[in-house]
Residue, then its C-alpha position, 0 to 999 in steps of 0.5 A: s334840801k341837800v344838793p347833791a341828795m344823799s341816800e338814807d345809808e349815807i345819812n345813817a353812816q354820817v350820823a353814826a360817825r358823828l355820834e361816835r366822835q362825840e364819845i371822845l368827850h366822855r373818855k376817862e381822860p378827855p381831850t382839852l377842847s375849846f369852841v367859839i360858835s356864832e350866836a346865829i347858830l344858836r338862834d337858827r332853827l334848821g331841821s325842826d323845833a325838836v332838833y333845835a331843842e336837842m342842839l341847845r341841850h347838847l351844847r349846854d351839857c357840853a358846857d359843863l364837861p371838864g376840859l371843854t370850853v364853849q363860848v358864843m360870839p354874840l350877835g350885833r358885833h361890827t367885826h370879829a376875828g372869824l369873819n374870814g370863815p371857820f377854822i380848827l386848830v389841832e395839837t397832835p400827841d407829839h405837839q405838832h400844831l396844825a390847822y384845818a379849814e373847810t369851805q363848801r367846795g373842799s377842805q385844807l390841812i394847814s401845816d405851815p407854822d407861819e399860817v398856823s400861828i396866824l390862825a392861833q392869834k386869830y383864835a386868841m382874839l376870838r376868845t376875847q371877843a366872845l362871851n365868856s364861859e359863864q355868860t355862854r352858859g347863861l345864854l344857853d339857859q335862857l334859850l332853853g327856857e324859851q322852848 
């Protein structure tokens, strides 16, 4: 269970916000997005079997959206460029490059160009170490078939 516990209103507000963010993917002019996710996430059944199946279906649908790339970092690698934790790279409409990192105890917006550049290099390396888009869609199809 979650610590600290959240009220039903807080949970509903977070779910509503998440669903609203997902609408961004279906704009007439959607943003260009790229994700590398761990295969461990695809195999962990947190929540329930129904939640797991819905997650796989959602990711598989996303993998077909224009402007969106999903890649899976496969299990069994000895090392990869994301071992120090997750991060997000963002380019603003006026072409400013930023990064965002989150831990269990807080989050950090990174604007220092040198630090953002290091993370951009790591992300480029992650994309070469992960399954490509076609292989990722194949893995998602396989996992959906095992439901």
